[in-house]
Structure formats: C-alpha cells, structure tokens
C-alpha positions as CSV (number, residue, x, y, z in Angstrom):
1,M,9.9,-3.0,-7.5
2,R,13.0,-4.7,-6.0
3,L,10.9,-7.9,-5.4
4,V,9.5,-7.6,-9.0
5,S,13.0,-7.4,-10.4
6,V,13.7,-10.9,-8.9
7,G,10.5,-12.4,-10.3
8,D,8.1,-12.0,-7.4
9,D,4.6,-12.5,-9.0
10,N,2.7,-11.2,-5.9
11,A,4.8,-8.1,-5.7
12,F,4.1,-7.4,-9.4
13,R,0.3,-7.9,-8.9
14,R,0.4,-5.4,-6.0
15,L,2.4,-3.0,-8.1
16,V,-0.1,-3.2,-11.0
17,E,-3.1,-2.8,-8.6
18,R,-1.4,0.3,-7.1
19,H,-0.6,2.0,-10.4
20,E,-3.0,0.8,-13.0
21,N,-5.4,3.8,-12.5
22,L,-2.6,6.2,-13.3
23,V,-1.6,4.3,-16.4
24,V,-5.1,3.7,-17.7
25,A,-6.2,7.3,-17.1
26,T,-3.1,8.8,-18.8
27,V,-3.3,6.4,-21.8
28,T,-7.0,7.0,-22.1
29,R,-6.5,10.8,-22.2
30,M,-3.8,10.4,-24.8
31,I,-5.3,7.9,-27.3
32,G,-8.8,7.2,-26.2
33,M,-10.8,4.7,-24.3
34,S,-11.0,1.9,-26.9
35,D,-7.4,0.8,-26.7
36,A,-6.4,2.1,-23.2
37,E,-6.8,-1.2,-21.4
38,D,-4.7,-3.1,-24.0
39,L,-2.0,-0.5,-24.0
40,A,-2.0,-0.3,-20.2
41,Q,-1.5,-4.1,-20.1
42,Q,1.4,-3.7,-22.6
43,V,2.9,-1.0,-20.3
44,F,2.9,-3.4,-17.3
45,L,4.2,-6.3,-19.5
46,N,7.1,-4.0,-20.4
47,V,7.6,-3.2,-16.7
48,W,7.8,-7.0,-15.9
49,K,10.3,-7.6,-18.8
50,S,12.4,-4.5,-17.8
51,A,12.3,-5.1,-14.1
52,P,15.8,-6.5,-13.8
53,R,17.1,-3.2,-15.4
54,W,15.2,-0.9,-13.0
55,R,17.4,1.3,-10.9
56,S,16.2,2.1,-7.4
57,E,17.4,5.7,-7.6
58,A,14.7,6.4,-10.2
59,K,11.2,7.2,-9.0
60,F,9.0,4.3,-10.0
61,T,6.1,6.4,-11.3
62,T,8.4,8.4,-13.5
63,W,9.9,5.2,-15.0
64,L,6.4,3.8,-15.4
65,L,5.2,6.9,-17.3
66,I,8.3,6.9,-19.5
67,I,7.4,3.4,-20.6
68,A,3.8,4.5,-21.1
69,K,4.9,7.5,-23.1
70,R,7.0,5.4,-25.5
71,L,4.1,3.0,-26.1
72,V,1.6,5.8,-26.5
73,F,3.8,7.8,-28.9
74,N,4.5,4.7,-31.0
75,E,0.8,3.9,-31.1
76,S,0.0,7.5,-32.1
77,R,2.5,7.3,-35.0
78,R,1.3,3.9,-36.0
79,R,-2.3,5.1,-36.3
80,G,-1.8,8.6,-37.5
81,R,-3.1,11.7,-35.8
82,A,-6.4,11.7,-37.6
83,R,-7.7,8.8,-35.6
84,L,-6.6,10.0,-32.2
85,I,-9.6,11.7,-30.7
86,P,-9.5,10.7,-27.0
87,Q,-12.8,10.0,-25.4
88,S,-12.8,9.4,-21.7
89,R,-16.5,8.6,-21.5
90,D,-19.2,6.8,-23.5
91,P,-20.9,9.4,-25.8
92,D,-24.2,7.5,-25.6
93,E,-24.4,7.7,-21.8
94,D,-27.9,8.8,-20.6
95,L,-28.0,11.9,-18.5
96,P,-28.9,11.0,-14.9
97,D,-31.9,12.5,-13.2
98,H,-30.9,15.3,-10.8
99,S,-34.0,16.4,-8.9
100,D,-32.0,17.0,-5.7
101,G,-30.5,20.4,-6.6
102,T,-27.6,19.2,-8.6
103,P,-27.3,20.5,-12.2
104,G,-30.3,19.9,-14.4
105,P,-30.3,18.5,-18.0
106,D,-29.5,21.9,-19.5
107,E,-26.4,22.4,-17.3
108,Q,-25.4,18.8,-17.9
109,I,-25.6,19.2,-21.6
110,L,-23.5,22.3,-21.4
111,E,-21.0,20.5,-19.2
112,R,-20.8,17.6,-21.6
113,E,-20.3,20.0,-24.5
114,L,-17.5,21.8,-22.7
115,H,-15.9,18.4,-21.8
116,D,-16.1,17.3,-25.4
117,A,-14.6,20.6,-26.6
118,I,-11.7,20.2,-24.1
119,E,-11.1,16.6,-25.2
120,Q,-11.1,17.8,-28.9
121,A,-8.7,20.7,-28.1
122,L,-6.4,18.3,-26.2
123,A,-6.4,15.9,-29.1
124,C,-5.2,18.6,-31.4
125,L,-2.1,19.3,-29.4
126,P,1.2,17.8,-30.4
127,E,2.0,14.6,-28.4
128,K,4.5,16.1,-25.9
129,E,2.3,19.1,-25.2
130,R,-0.7,16.9,-24.7
131,L,1.1,14.5,-22.4
132,A,2.6,17.4,-20.4
133,V,-0.9,19.0,-19.9
134,I,-2.3,15.6,-18.9
135,L,0.4,14.9,-16.4
136,R,0.3,18.4,-14.9
137,R,-3.5,19.0,-15.0
138,Y,-4.9,15.5,-14.3
139,E,-2.1,13.8,-12.4
140,N,-0.9,16.9,-10.5
141,M,2.7,15.9,-11.4
142,P,5.4,18.4,-10.6
143,Y,7.3,20.1,-13.4
144,E,10.5,18.3,-12.5
145,E,8.9,14.9,-12.9
146,I,7.2,15.8,-16.2
147,A,10.7,16.9,-17.4
148,E,12.1,13.4,-16.6
149,V,9.2,11.7,-18.2
150,L,9.5,13.7,-21.4
151,S,13.3,13.8,-21.3
152,L,13.3,17.6,-21.4
153,S,14.9,20.4,-19.2
154,L,12.7,22.2,-16.7
155,P,12.6,25.4,-18.8
156,A,11.6,23.3,-21.8
157,V,8.7,21.8,-19.9
158,K,7.5,25.2,-18.7
159,S,7.7,26.5,-22.3
160,L,5.9,23.4,-23.6
161,L,3.1,23.9,-21.1
162,F,2.9,27.6,-21.9
163,R,2.5,26.9,-25.6
164,A,-0.1,24.2,-24.9
165,R,-2.1,26.4,-22.6
166,N,-2.1,29.2,-25.2
167,S,-3.3,26.7,-27.8
168,L,-6.0,25.4,-25.6
169,R,-7.1,29.0,-24.6
170,E,-7.3,29.8,-28.3
171,K,-9.3,26.7,-29.2
172,L,-11.6,27.0,-26.2
173,G,-12.0,30.8,-26.5
174,P,-15.8,30.7,-27.2
175,Y,-16.3,28.7,-24.0
176,L,-14.1,30.9,-21.9
177,E,-15.9,34.1,-23.0
178,G,-19.3,33.0,-21.8
C-alpha cells in the first residue's frame, strides 16, 4: 500500500488481485450479484484515490472494508431495501449429475432451498447486522476487526451479532427444526 500511495500502478494491480475476492464476495452478499463487480471496481477506485491518505498503522483489509461498507450502504439507501435481495448464484443453474455418491437431485434441491432461505433471511437484516454476519461467518473476521469496520465498540458488535443470529434463527426456524 505504501507503493500504491506514491502512484505505483503495478503495486496497485497486485493489491487488487490479492483482495478482489474478499471485496466481490462481501459486496455480492450485501447487495447481490448483478452490481457486485461494478461496486467492487468503485471500491478499488476509491482505494487508488485515497491511497495518499492511508496510514500504515491501520490494517489494510479493515480500511478496504470500511470503504466497501460506505459504498454498499450508500447503494442500499439509493435503491431502497425492497430491491436488495442478494443472490450469490444464478437461479437458473442446472443441477449437476451426481452418480458418484454425492448428493442426488432431491438433496441438491433441499440444499438450494435452504441456501435461498438463508439469502432471503440475510437480506431482511438491517445493513449493519447483515454486514457483521457476513464478515464473521463468511470472512471469519475477528470481532475486533468487525468493530473497526462498523465503527462500533466490541460489546456493540457482539450485541449486533446476537440480535442478527436471533433474527436469522427465527426466520429459518422451519429449516432448523427438520
């Protein structure tokens, strides 16, 4: 990042290559697949523009996710919550043939239904709760780093995740019982 801050294009390219999966995956889970690539590009454009102001004492991924959070939350407000149903896969995908002992079509359909229910339940969470769950569950981010990204105290993040998990448990109750 030090090299990027002085305008090194190659360093920036390596930085994007190293972190684009994190950004695209997080953005996709927050706002859906259709605009994830565009928003991820905007995140990295903001990184490039803000590079001279980056402080080396900050963890880069935390700073990167703070930029992504701001853009995602702005996009969320711009669109309105009704249109934000994340989809991390193509709903028209064909089910693969699994004659080698892996789950058959029935199990795959049930897995897909559960996946869709989880995506729907996540989409219903408030922005901060949704991002906290995504960062914790999918990115295995420590609570302290989530607190930095969300600009919250550690107890506030734990409380936020507790509420989010309770909401998800309530919405996914029928799937958890079976």
